[in-house]
C-alpha positions as CSV (number, residue, x, y, z in Angstrom):
1,M,16.8,-19.2,-92.4
2,L,14.3,-21.9,-91.9
3,P,10.6,-21.8,-91.3
4,T,9.3,-22.5,-87.9
5,H,6.0,-24.4,-87.6
6,K,3.5,-24.2,-84.0
7,T,2.5,-27.6,-85.0
8,N,5.9,-28.8,-84.5
9,T,6.2,-28.2,-81.2
10,P,4.8,-31.4,-79.4
11,Q,7.0,-33.2,-81.6
12,L,10.0,-31.4,-80.4
13,L,8.9,-32.0,-77.0
14,L,8.5,-36.1,-77.7
15,H,12.4,-35.4,-79.0
16,H,13.5,-34.2,-76.0
17,L,11.7,-36.6,-73.8
18,L,13.4,-39.1,-76.1
19,I,17.0,-38.3,-75.9
20,L,16.6,-38.6,-71.8
21,I,15.1,-42.2,-72.3
22,L,17.4,-43.6,-75.2
23,L,20.8,-41.8,-74.9
24,P,21.9,-44.7,-72.2
25,H,21.0,-47.0,-74.8
26,L,22.5,-45.3,-77.7
27,P,25.1,-48.0,-78.8
28,I,22.1,-50.3,-79.6
29,I,20.1,-48.0,-81.2
30,S,22.6,-46.4,-83.4
31,S,23.3,-50.4,-84.7
32,T,20.0,-50.9,-85.6
33,L,18.1,-47.5,-86.7
34,P,20.8,-46.3,-89.5
35,H,19.0,-43.1,-90.0
36,S,18.7,-42.1,-86.5
37,P,20.3,-39.0,-85.1
38,P,23.8,-38.6,-84.4
39,S,25.2,-40.0,-81.5
40,D,27.1,-36.4,-81.1
41,A,23.9,-34.5,-81.3
42,L,22.2,-36.2,-78.7
43,A,25.0,-36.2,-75.9
44,L,25.0,-32.2,-76.8
45,L,21.1,-32.7,-76.4
46,Y,21.3,-34.5,-73.0
47,F,24.2,-32.2,-71.7
48,K,22.1,-29.3,-72.5
49,A,18.7,-30.8,-70.7
50,K,20.1,-30.5,-67.4
51,A,23.1,-28.0,-67.5
52,D,20.8,-25.0,-69.5
53,L,18.1,-24.6,-67.3
54,H,17.2,-20.9,-68.6
55,N,17.5,-22.3,-72.0
56,T,20.4,-19.9,-73.1
57,L,22.0,-22.0,-75.2
58,H,20.9,-21.8,-79.0
59,F,20.8,-25.7,-79.9
60,P,17.9,-25.3,-82.7
61,L,15.9,-28.3,-83.1
62,T,14.0,-29.3,-86.4
63,P,13.4,-33.1,-86.6
64,H,13.7,-33.2,-90.5
65,T,16.6,-30.7,-90.8
66,N,18.6,-29.3,-87.5
67,Y,19.0,-32.3,-86.4
68,Y,21.9,-32.8,-88.6
69,Y,23.2,-29.6,-88.4
70,Y,24.4,-29.5,-84.8
71,C,28.2,-28.5,-86.1
72,N,26.4,-25.0,-86.1
73,W,25.2,-25.0,-82.8
74,Q,26.4,-22.6,-80.7
75,G,29.9,-23.2,-79.7
76,V,30.1,-26.2,-81.1
77,K,33.2,-27.1,-84.0
78,C,33.3,-30.4,-85.8
79,N,35.6,-32.1,-88.2
80,I,35.3,-33.5,-91.2
81,Q,33.7,-36.6,-90.6
82,G,30.8,-34.5,-88.5
83,K,32.6,-35.3,-85.2
84,V,32.5,-32.9,-82.6
85,T,36.2,-31.4,-81.9
86,K,35.4,-28.3,-79.5
87,L,32.7,-27.8,-77.6
88,V,33.4,-24.1,-75.8
89,L,30.9,-22.6,-73.9
90,E,32.0,-19.9,-71.7
91,N,29.8,-17.0,-70.5
92,T,26.4,-18.5,-71.4
93,G,24.4,-18.6,-68.2
94,L,24.3,-22.1,-67.8
95,T,22.9,-22.9,-64.6
96,G,22.2,-26.6,-63.7
97,I,24.3,-29.7,-63.7
98,F,27.6,-31.3,-65.6
99,Q,25.2,-34.5,-65.8
100,P,27.2,-37.7,-65.7
101,N,27.1,-39.4,-69.1
102,S,26.2,-36.5,-71.0
103,L,29.4,-35.6,-72.9
104,S,31.0,-39.1,-72.7
105,Q,29.9,-40.4,-76.5
106,L,32.2,-37.0,-77.7
107,A,34.8,-39.5,-78.5
108,Q,36.7,-36.7,-80.8
109,L,36.5,-34.0,-78.2
110,R,39.6,-32.2,-77.8
111,V,38.7,-29.1,-76.3
112,L,36.1,-28.5,-73.6
113,T,35.3,-24.9,-72.2
114,L,32.5,-24.7,-69.8
115,Q,34.2,-21.6,-67.9
116,N,32.2,-18.3,-66.5
117,N,29.2,-20.1,-65.6
118,S,27.0,-21.2,-62.4
119,L,27.2,-25.0,-62.8
120,T,26.8,-26.8,-59.7
121,G,27.5,-30.4,-58.2
122,P,30.5,-32.5,-58.6
123,I,32.3,-33.0,-61.7
124,P,31.2,-36.4,-63.4
125,D,33.3,-38.8,-65.2
126,L,35.2,-37.9,-68.2
127,S,37.3,-40.9,-68.9
128,K,35.6,-41.7,-72.0
129,L,36.9,-38.4,-73.3
130,T,40.3,-39.9,-74.3
131,N,41.0,-37.2,-77.0
132,L,40.9,-34.4,-74.6
133,K,43.8,-32.1,-74.4
134,S,42.5,-28.9,-73.0
135,L,39.8,-28.7,-69.8
136,F,38.5,-25.5,-68.8
137,L,35.8,-25.7,-65.8
138,N,37.2,-22.8,-63.9
139,H,34.9,-20.0,-62.5
140,N,31.6,-22.2,-61.9
141,S,30.4,-23.2,-58.5
142,F,31.4,-27.2,-59.0
143,S,32.1,-28.7,-55.5
144,G,33.1,-32.6,-54.3
145,F,36.2,-33.8,-54.7
146,F,39.2,-34.0,-57.4
147,P,37.3,-35.4,-60.2
148,S,40.0,-38.3,-60.3
149,S,38.5,-39.5,-64.1
150,V,40.7,-36.8,-65.4
151,L,43.9,-38.7,-64.4
152,S,43.7,-40.7,-67.3
153,L,43.4,-38.3,-70.0
154,H,47.2,-38.6,-70.9
155,R,46.7,-36.3,-73.8
156,L,45.7,-33.5,-71.3
157,K,47.7,-30.6,-71.8
158,I,45.6,-27.7,-70.0
159,L,43.8,-28.3,-66.7
160,N,41.9,-25.3,-65.1
161,L,39.5,-25.6,-62.1
162,S,40.1,-22.5,-60.5
163,Y,37.5,-20.7,-58.4
164,N,34.8,-23.3,-57.1
165,K,34.1,-25.2,-54.4
166,L,36.4,-28.5,-54.9
167,S,37.7,-29.8,-51.7
168,G,39.7,-33.2,-50.6
169,V,43.4,-33.7,-51.5
170,L,45.1,-33.5,-54.9
171,P,46.1,-36.9,-56.2
172,T,49.5,-38.1,-56.1
173,E,48.7,-39.3,-59.9
174,L,48.9,-35.8,-60.8
175,T,52.2,-36.3,-61.7
176,Q,51.9,-38.9,-63.9
177,L,50.2,-36.1,-66.7
178,D,53.1,-36.6,-68.7
179,R,51.7,-34.3,-71.2
180,I,50.8,-31.4,-69.2
181,Y,51.7,-27.8,-69.2
182,T,48.9,-25.8,-67.5
183,L,47.8,-26.8,-64.3
184,H,45.2,-24.3,-62.0
185,F,43.6,-25.1,-58.9
186,E,43.7,-21.5,-57.0
187,Y,40.7,-20.5,-55.2
188,N,39.3,-23.8,-54.1
189,E,39.2,-25.4,-50.6
190,F,41.6,-28.1,-51.5
191,T,43.9,-29.4,-48.5
192,G,46.7,-31.4,-47.7
193,P,50.3,-31.7,-49.4
194,I,51.3,-31.0,-52.9
195,P,52.4,-33.8,-55.2
196,A,55.8,-33.4,-56.3
197,L,55.4,-32.4,-59.6
198,N,58.2,-32.3,-61.8
199,Q,57.1,-33.0,-65.7
200,S,59.5,-31.0,-67.8
201,T,56.4,-29.6,-69.8
202,L,54.8,-28.4,-66.8
203,Q,54.9,-24.2,-67.5
204,T,52.0,-22.8,-65.2
205,F,50.9,-23.9,-61.9
206,N,48.9,-22.5,-59.4
207,V,47.3,-23.8,-56.1
208,S,46.8,-20.2,-54.5
209,S,43.7,-19.2,-52.2
210,N,43.2,-23.1,-51.1
211,N,44.3,-24.8,-47.5
212,L,46.9,-27.0,-48.3
213,T,49.4,-28.1,-45.8
214,G,53.3,-29.3,-45.3
215,K,56.4,-28.6,-47.2
216,I,56.2,-27.7,-50.8
217,P,58.5,-30.3,-52.7
218,T,61.6,-29.1,-54.0
219,T,61.4,-30.6,-57.5
220,V,63.7,-28.9,-60.2
221,V,60.0,-27.5,-61.8
222,L,58.6,-26.3,-58.9
223,S,61.4,-24.7,-57.5
224,H,61.4,-22.2,-60.7
225,L,57.6,-21.1,-60.5
226,D,56.6,-17.6,-58.8
227,V,55.9,-17.7,-55.0
228,T,52.4,-16.3,-55.8
229,S,51.6,-20.1,-57.2
230,F,51.4,-21.1,-54.0
231,S,50.0,-17.6,-51.8
232,W,47.2,-17.6,-49.6
233,N,47.7,-21.3,-48.1
234,P,48.4,-20.6,-44.7
235,N,49.8,-23.9,-43.6
236,L,52.0,-24.5,-46.2
237,C,56.1,-24.2,-45.9
238,G,59.3,-25.1,-47.2
239,E,62.5,-23.4,-49.3
240,I,60.5,-22.7,-52.2
241,I,58.5,-20.0,-50.6
242,N,61.5,-18.9,-48.0
243,I,59.0,-20.0,-45.3
244,E,60.5,-22.3,-42.4
245,C,58.6,-25.1,-41.5
246,H,57.7,-24.9,-38.2
247,S,54.9,-24.6,-35.6
248,K,54.6,-20.9,-36.6
249,L,53.4,-19.9,-40.2
250,P,53.8,-16.8,-41.3
251,F,49.7,-15.2,-42.3
252,F,50.5,-14.0,-46.0
253,H,53.5,-15.9,-48.5
254,S,52.9,-13.9,-51.4
255,T,55.5,-11.1,-51.1
256,S,54.3,-9.1,-53.8
257,I,50.6,-8.2,-51.7
258,S,53.5,-5.8,-49.4
259,T,54.3,-4.1,-53.0
260,P,53.1,-0.6,-53.3
261,P,51.2,-0.5,-56.7
262,P,53.7,0.9,-59.3
263,P,53.8,4.7,-58.9
264,N,51.9,5.5,-62.1
265,V,48.8,3.3,-61.3
266,Y,46.9,6.1,-59.2
267,G,49.0,9.2,-59.4
268,Q,49.5,10.0,-62.5
269,N,46.8,12.7,-63.9
270,E,47.3,15.9,-65.9
271,G,51.2,15.5,-66.6
272,M,51.6,14.7,-62.5
273,S,53.3,11.8,-61.5
274,I,53.4,10.8,-57.8
275,S,55.1,7.8,-56.5
276,P,53.7,6.4,-53.2
277,S,57.0,3.9,-53.0
278,S,59.2,6.1,-50.6
279,K,57.8,6.8,-47.0
280,K,60.0,9.9,-47.5
281,K,57.9,11.4,-50.3
282,N,54.6,10.6,-48.5
283,K,55.7,13.0,-45.6
284,H,55.5,15.7,-47.9
285,T,52.1,15.1,-49.0
286,P,50.3,17.5,-47.0
287,L,52.9,20.2,-48.0
288,M,52.6,19.7,-51.5
289,I,48.5,19.9,-50.8
290,G,49.1,23.2,-49.3
291,L,51.4,24.3,-52.0
292,L,48.6,23.3,-54.6
293,S,46.1,25.5,-52.4
294,V,48.4,28.1,-52.8
295,L,48.7,27.9,-56.1
296,S,45.0,27.9,-56.9
297,C,44.4,30.8,-54.8
298,F,47.1,32.8,-57.0
299,G,45.2,31.6,-60.1
300,L,42.2,33.5,-58.9
301,L,44.2,36.3,-57.8
302,G,45.8,36.4,-61.0
303,L,42.7,36.4,-62.4
304,V,41.5,39.2,-60.5
305,L,44.5,41.5,-61.1
306,T,44.8,40.9,-64.5
307,L,40.9,42.3,-65.1
308,V,42.1,45.3,-62.2
309,F,45.3,46.3,-63.9
310,G,44.0,46.0,-67.5
311,I,41.0,48.6,-66.9
312,N,43.7,50.5,-64.9
313,K,46.2,50.9,-68.1
314,V,43.4,51.5,-70.1
315,K,42.4,54.5,-68.3
316,K,46.4,55.7,-68.0
317,Q,46.8,55.3,-71.6
318,R,43.7,57.5,-72.3
319,G,45.6,60.4,-69.8
320,L,43.4,60.3,-66.7
321,E,44.7,61.1,-63.5
322,T,42.5,59.2,-61.4
323,L,42.2,55.6,-61.1
324,T,38.7,54.5,-61.5
325,I,37.8,50.8,-61.7
326,N,34.4,49.9,-63.8
327,P,32.4,47.5,-62.3
328,P,33.0,43.9,-63.9
329,S,30.4,43.2,-66.7
330,E,28.1,40.1,-66.0
331,E,30.3,38.3,-68.6
332,E,33.4,38.9,-66.7
333,E,31.9,37.9,-63.7
334,E,30.4,34.5,-65.0
335,E,34.3,34.0,-66.4
336,V,35.9,34.6,-62.7
337,V,33.2,31.9,-61.0
338,R,33.8,29.3,-64.0
339,R,37.4,29.3,-63.4
340,V,37.0,29.5,-59.7
341,E,34.5,26.3,-60.1
342,E,37.2,24.6,-62.6
343,E,40.4,25.6,-60.2
344,N,38.3,24.1,-57.0
345,E,37.4,20.9,-59.2
346,L,40.8,20.1,-60.4
347,L,42.4,20.9,-56.9
348,E,39.9,18.5,-55.4
349,K,40.5,15.6,-57.9
350,K,44.6,16.4,-57.6
351,V,44.3,15.9,-53.7
352,K,41.9,12.6,-53.9
353,K,44.4,11.0,-55.7
354,M,47.4,11.8,-53.6
355,E,45.5,10.7,-50.5
356,L,44.5,7.1,-52.3
357,V,48.5,7.0,-53.5
358,K,49.3,7.7,-50.3
359,K,47.1,5.1,-48.4
360,S,47.7,2.3,-51.1
361,G,50.1,-0.1,-50.2
362,N,49.7,0.7,-46.3
363,L,47.8,-0.5,-43.7
364,V,45.4,2.1,-42.7
365,F,43.6,2.1,-39.6
366,C,40.1,3.2,-38.9
367,A,38.2,6.2,-37.3
368,G,41.2,7.9,-35.9
369,E,42.5,4.8,-34.2
370,A,46.4,4.7,-33.2
371,Q,48.7,2.1,-34.6
372,V,48.9,-1.1,-32.4
373,Y,50.6,-3.2,-35.2
374,N,51.7,-2.4,-38.5
375,L,51.7,-4.1,-42.0
376,D,54.6,-6.4,-41.4
377,Q,53.4,-8.1,-38.4
378,L,50.5,-8.4,-40.0
379,M,51.8,-10.5,-42.8
380,T,54.3,-12.5,-40.7
381,A,51.0,-13.5,-38.4
382,S,50.8,-17.2,-37.7
383,A,47.1,-17.7,-39.3
384,E,44.1,-20.2,-39.5
385,M,41.6,-20.1,-42.3
386,L,38.4,-20.1,-40.2
387,G,36.2,-19.9,-43.6
388,R,35.1,-18.6,-47.2
389,G,31.8,-16.3,-47.2
390,S,30.0,-14.2,-50.0
391,V,32.8,-11.7,-49.6
392,G,35.8,-13.4,-49.2
393,T,37.9,-15.8,-47.1
394,T,38.2,-15.2,-43.6
395,Y,41.5,-15.9,-41.5
396,K,42.5,-15.9,-37.4
397,A,45.8,-14.3,-37.2
398,V,48.0,-13.9,-34.2
399,L,50.4,-11.3,-33.7
400,D,53.6,-11.3,-32.4
401,N,52.3,-9.6,-29.4
402,Q,50.0,-12.4,-29.1
403,L,47.3,-9.8,-30.3
404,I,44.4,-11.9,-32.3
405,V,42.6,-10.4,-35.3
406,T,40.5,-11.5,-37.8
407,V,41.2,-10.6,-41.2
408,K,39.0,-10.6,-44.5
409,R,40.6,-10.7,-48.2
410,L,38.2,-9.8,-50.6
411,D,37.4,-12.5,-53.0
412,V,39.0,-10.8,-56.2
413,M,36.9,-12.3,-58.6
414,K,33.7,-10.7,-56.7
415,A,35.2,-7.2,-55.7
416,G,37.2,-6.6,-58.9
417,R,34.8,-4.7,-60.4
418,V,35.3,-2.1,-57.6
419,N,38.1,0.4,-58.5
420,G,40.5,1.5,-55.3
421,E,38.7,5.2,-54.7
422,M,35.9,3.2,-54.1
423,F,36.8,0.9,-51.6
424,Q,38.6,3.5,-49.7
425,R,35.5,5.4,-49.4
426,C,33.5,2.5,-48.4
427,M,36.1,1.3,-46.0
428,E,36.1,5.1,-44.9
429,S,32.2,5.2,-44.2
430,V,32.2,1.2,-42.8
431,G,35.3,1.8,-40.6
432,S,33.4,5.0,-39.1
433,L,30.8,2.6,-37.7
434,R,30.8,1.9,-33.6
435,H,28.5,-0.2,-31.6
436,S,28.6,-2.5,-29.0
437,K,26.6,-4.9,-31.4
438,L,28.9,-4.5,-34.3
439,V,32.4,-6.0,-34.8
440,P,34.3,-2.8,-35.2
441,V,36.7,-2.7,-38.6
442,R,39.9,-1.6,-37.2
443,A,42.2,-1.3,-40.4
444,Y,41.8,-1.9,-43.9
445,F,44.6,-2.5,-47.0
446,Q,44.7,-2.6,-50.5
447,A,47.2,-3.0,-53.1
448,K,46.7,-3.9,-57.0
449,E,44.4,-6.4,-56.7
450,E,44.4,-7.4,-52.9
451,R,42.3,-6.0,-50.1
452,L,42.0,-6.9,-46.5
453,I,39.5,-6.0,-44.1
454,V,40.7,-6.0,-40.6
455,Y,38.3,-6.9,-37.7
456,D,38.5,-7.8,-34.0
457,Y,38.3,-11.0,-33.1
458,Q,35.1,-12.7,-31.6
459,P,36.2,-16.2,-29.8
460,N,32.7,-18.4,-29.6
461,G,32.4,-18.5,-33.4
462,S,29.2,-17.8,-35.4
463,L,25.8,-18.1,-34.5
464,F,25.3,-20.6,-37.8
465,S,27.9,-22.7,-35.9
466,L,26.0,-22.2,-32.6
467,V,22.6,-23.0,-33.8
468,H,23.5,-26.1,-36.4
469,G,27.2,-26.7,-36.4
470,S,27.9,-28.4,-33.0
471,R,24.9,-29.8,-32.2
472,S,24.1,-33.8,-32.4
473,A,20.9,-35.0,-34.3
474,R,19.2,-35.0,-30.6
475,A,19.4,-31.4,-29.7
476,K,17.1,-29.0,-29.1
477,P,16.7,-25.7,-30.6
478,L,18.1,-22.7,-28.5
479,H,16.2,-21.7,-25.0
480,W,13.5,-19.1,-26.1
481,T,15.0,-16.5,-23.7
482,S,18.3,-16.8,-25.8
483,C,16.4,-16.4,-28.8
484,L,14.9,-13.2,-27.6
485,K,18.5,-12.5,-26.2
486,I,20.2,-12.9,-29.9
487,A,17.1,-11.0,-31.9
488,E,17.6,-8.4,-29.6
489,D,21.4,-7.8,-30.1
490,V,21.1,-8.3,-33.9
491,V,18.0,-5.8,-34.2
492,Q,20.0,-3.0,-32.3
493,G,23.0,-3.5,-34.6
494,L,21.2,-3.1,-38.1
495,A,18.8,-0.2,-36.1
496,Y,22.0,1.8,-36.0
497,I,23.2,1.2,-39.7
498,H,20.1,2.4,-40.7
499,Q,19.5,5.1,-38.2
500,A,22.8,6.5,-37.5
501,S,24.7,5.7,-40.8
502,G,21.9,5.6,-43.2
503,L,23.7,2.5,-44.6
504,I,22.3,-1.1,-45.2
505,H,24.0,-4.3,-44.2
506,G,23.2,-6.3,-47.2
507,N,24.1,-9.7,-46.5
508,L,22.6,-10.9,-43.0
509,K,22.4,-14.5,-42.3
510,S,23.5,-16.6,-39.2
511,S,27.0,-17.0,-40.7
512,N,27.6,-13.4,-40.1
513,V,26.5,-13.2,-36.6
514,L,29.2,-13.8,-34.4
515,L,29.5,-14.3,-30.8
516,G,31.8,-12.5,-28.0
517,T,33.1,-12.8,-25.2
518,D,29.9,-12.5,-23.2
519,F,27.9,-14.6,-26.0
520,E,26.8,-11.0,-27.1
521,A,25.4,-11.4,-30.8
522,C,27.3,-8.9,-32.9
523,L,27.2,-8.1,-36.6
524,T,29.9,-8.7,-39.1
525,D,30.3,-8.6,-43.2
526,Y,27.9,-5.2,-42.6
527,C,27.8,-2.7,-45.9
528,L,29.9,-4.5,-47.9
529,S,27.6,-5.7,-50.6
530,V,28.5,-2.4,-52.5
531,L,31.7,-4.1,-53.0
532,T,30.7,-7.4,-54.7
533,D,28.9,-8.5,-58.0
534,S,25.3,-9.1,-57.0
535,T,24.8,-11.4,-60.0
536,L,27.0,-13.9,-58.3
537,D,24.5,-16.6,-56.8
538,E,25.7,-17.8,-53.3
539,T,24.0,-20.8,-52.2
540,D,24.1,-20.2,-48.4
541,S,22.5,-16.6,-49.0
542,A,20.0,-17.2,-51.2
543,G,17.4,-18.3,-48.0
544,Y,17.7,-14.8,-46.7
545,K,17.3,-12.5,-49.6
546,A,14.0,-10.8,-50.2
547,P,12.3,-11.8,-53.0
548,E,12.5,-8.2,-54.8
549,T,16.2,-8.2,-54.7
550,C,16.1,-11.5,-56.8
551,K,15.2,-9.6,-59.6
552,F,17.2,-8.3,-62.3
553,N,19.2,-5.0,-61.7
554,S,17.5,-4.8,-58.4
555,R,18.7,-2.9,-55.4
556,I,18.9,-3.9,-51.6
557,T,17.4,-1.5,-49.3
558,T,16.7,-1.4,-45.7
559,K,13.6,-3.4,-45.9
560,S,15.7,-6.0,-47.8
561,D,17.4,-6.5,-44.3
562,V,14.1,-6.0,-42.5
563,Y,13.0,-9.4,-44.6
564,S,16.5,-11.2,-43.8
565,F,16.2,-10.6,-40.1
566,G,12.9,-12.2,-40.1
567,V,14.1,-15.2,-41.8
568,L,17.1,-14.9,-39.2
569,L,14.6,-14.9,-36.6
570,L,12.8,-17.9,-37.7
571,E,16.1,-20.0,-37.7
572,L,16.9,-19.2,-34.2
573,L,13.0,-20.5,-33.2
574,S,12.8,-23.4,-35.4
575,G,16.6,-24.8,-35.3
576,K,16.5,-25.2,-38.8
577,P,18.4,-23.4,-41.5
578,P,16.3,-21.2,-44.3
579,S,16.4,-24.1,-46.9
580,Q,14.1,-26.2,-44.8
581,H,11.5,-22.9,-43.8
582,P,7.9,-24.5,-45.1
583,S,5.9,-22.2,-47.1
584,L,3.1,-21.7,-44.8
585,V,0.4,-19.4,-44.0
586,P,0.8,-17.2,-41.0
587,E,-1.6,-19.3,-38.7
588,E,0.4,-22.5,-39.4
589,L,3.9,-21.4,-39.1
590,S,3.7,-20.7,-35.4
591,S,2.3,-24.3,-35.2
592,W,5.2,-25.1,-37.3
593,V,8.0,-23.5,-34.9
594,Q,6.4,-25.7,-31.9
595,S,6.6,-29.0,-33.4
596,M,10.0,-28.3,-33.9
597,R,10.8,-27.7,-30.0
598,E,9.9,-29.1,-26.9
599,V,7.9,-26.2,-25.8
600,E,7.9,-26.0,-21.7
601,P,4.4,-24.7,-20.1
602,G,3.7,-21.4,-20.6
603,E,6.0,-20.7,-23.0
604,E,3.5,-20.8,-26.1
605,N,2.4,-17.5,-26.3
606,R,5.8,-15.8,-25.9
607,L,7.0,-18.0,-28.8
608,A,4.3,-17.0,-31.0
609,M,4.8,-13.3,-30.1
610,L,8.5,-14.1,-31.5
611,V,7.0,-16.1,-34.8
612,E,4.4,-13.0,-35.4
613,V,7.6,-10.7,-35.7
614,A,9.3,-12.9,-38.3
615,I,6.0,-12.9,-40.4
616,T,5.8,-9.5,-40.1
617,C,9.3,-8.6,-41.1
618,R,8.8,-11.9,-44.5
619,V,5.9,-10.4,-46.2
620,Q,6.3,-10.0,-49.9
621,S,6.0,-6.6,-50.5
622,P,8.8,-4.5,-48.8
623,E,6.4,-1.5,-48.7
624,Q,4.4,-3.4,-45.9
625,R,7.3,-4.5,-44.1
626,P,8.2,-2.5,-40.9
627,S,11.4,-0.3,-40.3
628,M,14.3,-1.7,-38.2
629,W,13.5,1.0,-35.4
630,Q,9.6,-0.5,-35.5
631,V,11.1,-4.3,-35.5
632,M,13.4,-3.1,-32.5
633,K,10.3,-1.6,-30.5
634,M,8.4,-5.0,-30.9
635,I,11.2,-7.1,-29.6
636,Q,11.7,-4.7,-26.7
637,E,7.9,-4.9,-25.9
638,I,7.8,-8.6,-25.5
639,K,11.1,-8.4,-23.5
640,E,9.3,-5.9,-21.1
641,T,5.6,-8.3,-21.1
642,V,7.8,-11.3,-20.1
643,M,9.3,-9.5,-17.5
644,M,6.2,-7.8,-16.1
645,E,4.9,-11.5,-16.3
646,D,7.9,-12.9,-14.6
647,N,8.8,-9.8,-12.1
648,D,10.1,-12.5,-9.4
649,L,12.9,-13.0,-11.7
650,V,15.8,-10.9,-12.3
651,P,15.3,-8.7,-15.0
652,S,18.2,-10.2,-17.6
653,M,17.6,-12.0,-20.8
654,G,21.3,-13.9,-20.5
655,F,21.5,-17.5,-21.8
656,S,20.2,-19.9,-20.3
């Protein structure tokens, strides 16, 4: 191991600075300084400077030695000439951006893998990587349009851009990649038609979970692909997916989603195999459960009878004429209790598995509600994608009976760690919640890796759209009475979740507050945070998160919801998203809110009272925040105070 010296630290910092300054002039420097660091080393360090914000990559830099050992750096492979041919940095915790021109100097690069990180921003120009054969940028947070520069990489064989936030159309020039055999674009936000791909080399193509439209080209290559390659694009049609092109489009295209899991996925336990694929068999589930109960009882009875008749037999063998049963010993009693507990535990596990198998592959309605539509009707409903969130993708579905529902499809990458039993327990708890300020969960579905949640449809969009999306640059923030009414609705829903059920919303933000037919505010996506990976960073949610939840391995609490409500209240009053909220002392925050509005005479004090509630909720220490019940009392007291001041007004705080 090479020794390290503290005296080298300033020199190392100087080297990093020189890298950023000199890289654009690299060809000139290389020609004039024969002993300068290799261009590949500088390119790697330049990439690291912008992509590795937390310094997780092991690129050791000792000026007189390791500069020329870059081929031994983490994820780097070189050829015999010392040129980088592979850069494999998957799952390395990268959180920055893919800096333009950073890796362009790697002229011999064949494989570039940056998958499973948290890189953001657009994908830079990669046209100089003319030898690139495999490009894996999947499972990041790249945004912007399709990187057109890759279309010039004619040696490219594998291109994986899936699980990002890319948008725009797929270029028709994809048909010119004559060596390509794998294209993955699923789980993005691409729109428009699918190019008429027909390269004989193409073996894998996936564009599922986008917003593509129109008829799928019936080329020979595309016709041989599985229909799941096109699923979850509500506006696609054509012969390949057996969907007629007309105004009404099916909600789901994947035939696999309606297929129950294989017989032995959930139901095989200790020699017992249960098949959920037959409805006839499902009808006998209660009978089987009852039979298991009887057998369990017989198991206990058999143990007792064995003890009794065993003792009786011994007495008769000894010639005794009367039946005498001695009380069992302490060890025998403990054995009976242990056997009973084991039998009950085994029975409970079998019953739970049988119930899970029965519900898997079926549309399950919550809270004992009647089934007003079936799975087939849901799958063939016309659909419109409403948006993507931190939990999954949301669709508006119009059933054939004109009933409109909202369907949320959970993101398999964010909810994949949750097994079927955990998902079912969560849905049973969340589905039982009923309050006028909650959008009710009506039904749920799961099969294999597919999880759907069905809600009532709310016709007036989200609070985010009301506050930010539909107003011009000159629009004013909502009237303060509207802010008070919305705040009261939201806090009532949160207080119910906390007090009545002991659950936590966990994902409160303006896009998760929907507006009903009378513009009443209702919460959605509540109590689903247990189904998602909390380590995944969501930009639109970051500003609402309490500071304690950002720590490693932390847990959300009811006080986390209180903090989020304080942020939401400031957003309402100022008309500004959390990312634009300034870090001000409480005395200055009220003045800032008023500066964002045109305050009418007499409103200053009323606004100040609402700002004070927001400040109280947003304190750094969770122990010092009020409970949601206390916050609700604060809001109600403000409402009562205003009504007393304006006793000549009708006591209604509706929208003005």
